[in-house]
C-alpha positions as CSV (number, residue, x, y, z in Angstrom):
1,R,-15.5,19.3,-28.2
2,I,-15.5,15.7,-28.2
3,R,-18.2,15.9,-26.2
4,S,-20.5,18.6,-28.9
5,F,-19.8,15.9,-31.5
6,E,-21.1,12.7,-29.9
7,I,-24.3,15.0,-28.3
8,D,-24.9,16.3,-32.2
9,R,-24.6,12.5,-33.4
10,C,-26.7,11.0,-30.7
11,A,-30.2,10.4,-31.1
12,G,-32.8,11.0,-29.1
13,V,-30.3,14.4,-27.6
14,E,-29.7,17.4,-29.3
15,L,-27.3,20.7,-28.8
16,S,-29.5,23.6,-27.3
17,A,-25.8,26.1,-26.8
18,L,-22.7,25.6,-26.3
19,V,-20.6,27.8,-24.2
20,E,-16.8,28.9,-24.1
21,P,-15.1,31.9,-22.8
22,D,-11.7,31.8,-24.8
23,P,-13.0,33.8,-28.2
24,G,-10.8,31.6,-30.5
25,L,-12.3,27.9,-29.2
26,R,-15.6,30.1,-29.4
27,A,-15.1,30.7,-33.4
28,G,-13.8,27.2,-33.7
29,L,-17.0,26.1,-32.1
30,A,-19.3,28.6,-34.0
31,A,-17.6,27.1,-37.3
32,D,-18.5,23.1,-36.5
33,F,-22.1,23.8,-35.3
34,P,-23.8,27.0,-37.4
35,S,-27.0,26.4,-36.1
36,V,-26.0,26.1,-32.2
37,P,-25.8,29.7,-30.3
38,V,-22.1,29.3,-29.3
39,L,-22.4,32.1,-26.1
40,H,-19.3,33.3,-23.8
41,S,-20.5,32.8,-20.7
42,M,-23.2,30.5,-18.5
43,D,-25.0,34.0,-17.5
44,D,-25.8,34.6,-21.4
45,L,-27.4,31.2,-21.4
46,W,-29.7,32.4,-18.7
47,K,-30.4,35.9,-19.9
48,D,-31.6,33.6,-23.3
49,E,-35.1,32.9,-21.8
50,A,-35.9,31.1,-25.2
51,T,-32.8,28.7,-24.8
52,A,-32.4,28.1,-21.5
53,R,-36.0,26.8,-22.1
54,R,-34.9,24.7,-24.0
55,T,-32.1,23.4,-22.1
56,A,-33.1,20.2,-20.3
57,G,-28.9,19.1,-18.7
58,I,-25.9,20.9,-18.9
59,W,-22.7,19.0,-19.8
60,C,-19.8,20.2,-17.7
61,C,-16.0,20.1,-19.6
62,T,-14.8,23.0,-17.5
63,G,-11.2,22.1,-15.8
64,T,-12.2,20.6,-12.2
65,G,-11.5,23.9,-10.2
66,I,-14.8,25.5,-11.5
67,H,-17.2,21.9,-11.7
68,E,-18.5,23.1,-8.3
69,Q,-19.6,26.5,-9.6
70,V,-21.5,25.1,-13.2
71,V,-23.4,22.0,-10.8
72,V,-24.5,24.6,-8.7
73,E,-25.5,26.7,-11.0
74,G,-26.8,24.3,-13.4
75,A,-29.2,22.8,-10.3
76,A,-30.3,25.7,-9.6
77,H,-31.7,26.4,-12.5
78,G,-33.2,23.1,-12.7
79,K,-31.3,21.4,-14.9
80,D,-29.5,18.0,-14.9
81,V,-26.0,18.0,-14.9
82,A,-23.0,15.8,-16.7
83,V,-19.6,16.6,-15.6
84,E,-16.5,15.1,-16.3
85,K,-14.5,13.0,-13.7
86,P,-13.9,14.0,-11.0
87,V,-16.9,15.8,-9.8
88,A,-15.2,18.2,-8.0
89,A,-11.8,18.6,-6.4
90,S,-12.1,17.6,-3.2
91,V,-14.7,15.8,-0.6
92,P,-16.2,19.0,0.4
93,E,-16.9,20.2,-3.0
94,I,-18.7,16.6,-4.0
95,L,-20.8,16.6,-1.3
96,R,-22.0,20.4,-1.9
97,C,-22.8,19.2,-5.4
98,Y,-24.6,16.6,-4.7
99,D,-26.8,18.0,-2.0
100,A,-27.5,21.1,-4.2
101,C,-28.7,18.6,-7.3
102,A,-30.6,17.2,-4.4
103,Q,-32.2,20.3,-3.1
104,A,-33.1,21.6,-6.5
105,G,-34.4,17.7,-7.4
106,V,-32.3,17.3,-10.3
107,E,-29.7,14.5,-11.0
108,L,-25.9,14.7,-11.2
109,F,-23.8,11.8,-13.7
110,C,-20.5,11.8,-13.6
111,S,-18.7,10.3,-16.6
112,Y,-15.9,7.3,-15.6
113,Q,-15.9,5.7,-19.1
114,R,-14.4,2.1,-18.3
115,R,-18.1,1.8,-17.2
116,F,-19.6,2.7,-20.7
117,D,-16.5,0.8,-22.9
118,P,-17.4,-2.4,-24.4
119,A,-13.9,-4.0,-23.8
120,Y,-14.0,-3.4,-19.9
121,G,-18.1,-4.1,-20.3
122,A,-17.3,-7.2,-21.8
123,L,-15.2,-8.6,-19.0
124,K,-17.5,-7.2,-15.8
125,E,-20.4,-9.0,-17.6
126,R,-19.3,-12.3,-19.4
127,C,-16.3,-13.2,-17.8
128,V,-16.1,-12.4,-13.9
129,D,-18.3,-14.5,-12.7
130,K,-16.4,-17.5,-14.2
131,L,-13.5,-17.2,-12.4
132,G,-14.5,-18.0,-9.0
133,D,-13.0,-15.8,-6.3
134,I,-11.5,-13.2,-7.5
135,A,-7.8,-13.7,-6.6
136,S,-5.7,-10.9,-8.0
137,I,-6.2,-8.0,-10.3
138,H,-3.5,-6.3,-12.4
139,A,-4.2,-3.1,-14.2
140,V,-1.9,-0.8,-16.3
141,F,-2.4,2.9,-16.7
142,R,0.5,4.7,-19.4
143,D,-0.7,7.8,-20.8
144,H,0.1,9.3,-24.1
145,P,0.6,12.2,-25.0
146,M,2.2,12.9,-21.8
147,P,0.8,15.9,-20.9
148,S,2.0,19.5,-20.8
149,I,4.0,20.2,-17.4
150,D,2.3,23.4,-17.2
151,F,-1.3,20.9,-16.7
152,L,0.8,18.3,-14.0
153,L,2.0,21.4,-11.9
154,S,-1.7,23.2,-11.3
155,G,-3.4,19.9,-10.9
156,G,-2.5,17.0,-12.6
157,D,-1.8,14.7,-9.8
158,I,-1.3,11.1,-10.8
159,F,-4.1,9.3,-8.3
160,H,-6.9,12.1,-8.6
161,D,-6.6,12.3,-12.4
162,L,-5.1,8.4,-13.4
163,M,-5.6,5.8,-11.1
164,V,-9.2,7.2,-10.2
165,H,-11.1,5.5,-13.3
166,D,-9.0,1.9,-12.7
167,M,-10.3,2.0,-9.1
168,D,-13.8,2.5,-10.0
169,Y,-13.9,0.4,-12.3
170,I,-12.1,-2.4,-10.0
171,R,-14.8,-1.6,-7.5
172,W,-17.9,-1.7,-10.0
173,I,-16.8,-5.2,-10.8
174,T,-16.3,-6.7,-7.3
175,G,-18.3,-4.7,-5.4
176,D,-16.1,-4.4,-3.4
177,E,-13.7,-1.8,-1.3
178,P,-9.7,-1.8,-0.4
179,V,-9.1,-1.9,3.6
180,H,-5.2,-1.7,2.8
181,L,-3.3,0.6,0.6
182,L,0.1,1.6,-0.1
183,A,1.4,3.9,-2.9
184,L,5.1,3.9,-4.2
185,G,6.2,7.0,-7.1
186,T,8.4,8.7,-8.6
187,S,9.2,11.7,-11.0
188,F,11.8,11.5,-14.2
189,V,11.3,15.1,-15.2
190,P,13.2,17.3,-13.2
191,E,10.3,20.1,-12.8
192,L,7.8,17.6,-11.6
193,R,10.2,16.0,-9.1
194,A,11.6,19.3,-7.9
195,A,7.4,20.5,-6.9
196,G,6.8,17.0,-5.8
197,V,4.8,16.0,-8.8
198,L,4.9,12.0,-9.6
199,D,5.0,10.9,-13.0
200,T,5.3,7.2,-12.3
201,A,3.3,5.6,-9.6
202,T,2.5,2.0,-8.3
203,V,-0.6,1.3,-6.1
204,M,-1.0,-2.0,-3.8
205,L,-3.9,-2.7,-2.3
206,R,-6.1,-5.6,-0.7
207,L,-9.6,-5.7,-0.9
208,R,-12.3,-6.7,2.1
209,S,-12.5,-10.0,0.2
210,G,-8.9,-10.6,0.1
211,T,-8.7,-10.3,-3.4
212,S,-4.9,-8.4,-4.1
213,V,-4.7,-5.3,-6.7
214,T,-1.2,-3.4,-8.6
215,M,-2.0,-0.8,-10.5
216,E,0.5,0.6,-13.1
217,L,0.8,4.2,-13.4
218,S,2.5,6.3,-15.9
219,R,2.2,9.6,-17.4
220,H,4.9,9.2,-20.3
221,S,3.9,5.9,-22.7
222,A,6.6,5.7,-25.9
223,Y,4.4,3.4,-27.8
224,G,1.0,4.6,-27.4
225,Y,-2.5,4.8,-25.1
226,D,-1.5,2.0,-22.6
227,Q,-4.8,0.6,-20.8
228,R,-5.3,-2.9,-20.0
229,I,-6.8,-4.9,-16.7
230,E,-6.2,-9.0,-15.9
231,C,-8.3,-10.2,-13.3
232,F,-7.3,-14.1,-12.1
233,G,-9.8,-16.4,-10.3
234,S,-9.4,-18.8,-8.0
235,K,-10.7,-21.6,-11.1
236,G,-7.8,-20.8,-12.6
237,C,-9.0,-18.7,-15.0
238,R,-8.1,-15.4,-16.1
239,A,-10.1,-12.6,-18.0
240,A,-8.5,-9.6,-19.4
241,V,-8.9,-6.4,-21.6
242,Q,-6.3,-5.4,-24.0
243,N,-5.7,-2.7,-25.9
244,P,-7.4,-2.5,-29.3
245,R,-4.9,-1.4,-32.2
246,A,-5.7,2.2,-34.3
247,V,-6.0,-0.4,-37.3
248,E,-5.8,-4.3,-36.9
249,W,-2.9,-5.3,-39.0
250,E,0.5,-7.7,-38.3
251,W,3.8,-7.8,-40.3
252,S,6.1,-10.8,-39.7
253,G,9.5,-11.3,-41.9
254,P,12.9,-12.7,-41.3
255,G,13.9,-9.6,-39.3
256,G,10.5,-10.2,-37.2
257,S,7.2,-9.5,-36.4
258,Q,5.2,-5.5,-36.6
259,S,1.8,-4.3,-35.9
260,A,0.0,-1.1,-35.7
261,P,0.1,1.4,-33.2
262,L,-1.9,1.8,-30.0
263,P,-4.4,4.6,-30.3
264,H,-3.3,7.9,-29.8
265,S,-4.9,8.8,-26.5
266,F,-8.2,8.7,-25.0
267,P,-10.6,10.2,-27.7
268,Q,-9.5,7.6,-30.2
269,R,-9.6,4.4,-27.6
270,F,-12.9,5.8,-25.6
271,R,-14.6,7.0,-28.1
272,Q,-17.1,4.3,-28.1
273,A,-17.4,5.2,-24.6
274,Y,-18.4,8.7,-24.9
275,A,-21.2,8.3,-27.2
276,A,-22.5,5.4,-24.7
277,E,-22.2,7.5,-21.9
278,V,-23.6,10.6,-23.8
279,A,-26.8,8.0,-24.6
280,H,-27.0,7.5,-21.0
281,F,-27.4,10.9,-20.1
282,G,-30.0,11.3,-22.4
283,E,-31.9,8.6,-20.6
284,V,-31.2,10.5,-17.4
285,L,-32.6,13.7,-18.9
286,R,-36.0,11.7,-20.7
287,G,-36.3,10.0,-16.7
288,H,-35.7,6.6,-17.8
289,A,-32.6,6.1,-16.1
290,R,-30.7,7.0,-13.0
291,P,-27.0,7.8,-13.1
292,E,-24.9,5.1,-13.5
293,F,-22.7,6.7,-10.6
294,T,-23.8,7.8,-7.8
295,Q,-22.5,9.9,-5.0
296,K,-21.6,7.5,-3.1
297,D,-18.8,5.8,-6.1
298,A,-17.9,9.5,-6.1
299,I,-17.0,10.1,-2.5
300,R,-15.4,6.6,-2.0
301,V,-13.0,7.0,-5.4
302,A,-11.7,10.4,-3.8
303,V,-11.1,9.4,-0.6
304,I,-9.0,6.6,-1.8
305,A,-7.1,8.7,-4.6
306,E,-6.1,10.3,-1.6
307,A,-5.3,8.0,0.7
308,A,-3.4,7.1,-2.0
309,K,-1.4,10.4,-2.6
310,Q,-0.8,10.6,0.8
311,S,0.8,7.0,1.3
312,A,3.2,7.2,-2.1
313,S,4.0,11.4,-0.6
314,T,4.7,9.1,2.9
315,G,5.9,6.2,2.6
316,R,3.1,4.8,5.0
317,L,0.9,1.8,4.9
318,F,-2.8,3.0,4.9
319,K,-5.8,1.3,6.4
320,L,-9.3,2.5,5.0
321,C,-12.1,2.6,7.1
322,Y,-16.1,2.6,6.0
323,D,-17.7,3.0,9.0
324,T,-19.2,6.4,8.1
325,A,-20.0,8.2,5.2
326,V,-17.1,9.8,4.0
327,P,-14.5,7.1,4.8
328,T,-11.6,7.4,6.3
329,F,-8.0,6.4,6.3
330,R,-4.9,6.0,8.9
331,P,-1.6,4.9,8.5
332,V,-0.8,1.5,10.1
333,E,1.9,-0.8,10.6
334,S,1.0,-3.8,8.9
335,V,-2.0,-5.3,6.8
336,S,-2.8,-7.6,10.2
337,S,-4.3,-4.4,11.7
338,T,-8.2,-4.7,11.1
339,S,-9.4,-1.8,13.4
340,C,-10.3,1.7,12.6
């Protein structure tokens, strides 16, 4: 629904059809968009020749498990495709998605919203160059509300689902890659602990330039959606993205100070970014832009997340190597290890 409303609001882009297999959700979309065909399946879209001809691109908002199916099908019908992160569930699937789009001569865009958020964009454009060499980066991702246990048990891995956002952003602003990585984590929910699913983690990385990176990840912030990052440079200066407030007010009195709550969750915090992503995909559809996020980005972020997952499960330090199209990683004894 988030994407549907943003597409509907975006100048120069319009909804040609919506596809939703769930009858209840389909009825809700039909009520929200009475002039837009709401179809049961992609097959229904292709059978409706007039609507299919009007459709220049597809935005895939499904669960990760069927991203590859939607991307490959859209490419086969000559449509540019946008997909929620990640592109697909594994590196082989990611490669097949990009291969299908390349063979069909269409574009594939994956949405990593920090690249389009005004605050995160300002840090990159106006602040980072003034720091000198970046000495350290600290990122915080504390989720709110906590997703359902069923979601977390069925694929809500904290590294592939949360860490990838900040990892993509850090790669984007530094133009650098991590070479050493250590991840630690735990679970405070018994069902998750029994299944080996983490709800809390810390990741420590060293980039090729020597920049130290720490990342905090949590599934259960009680006080709102907490998304922050700070960069500290060799000139002794810092640049940071702090949390916006749902509304801007503060109260101070004899009993202390109080301020407005944080945004409830990602739809509220990143609404401007989602609108900008849709506008960017519109430019891609018109041939005025190439997708901001590339195949190389997709593969590297996925490999780094998998290295973090394996580090947390084994307690080992990992070395990442970039001498092949798909990076590799292996356990090492210390950060002094340089060979791949």
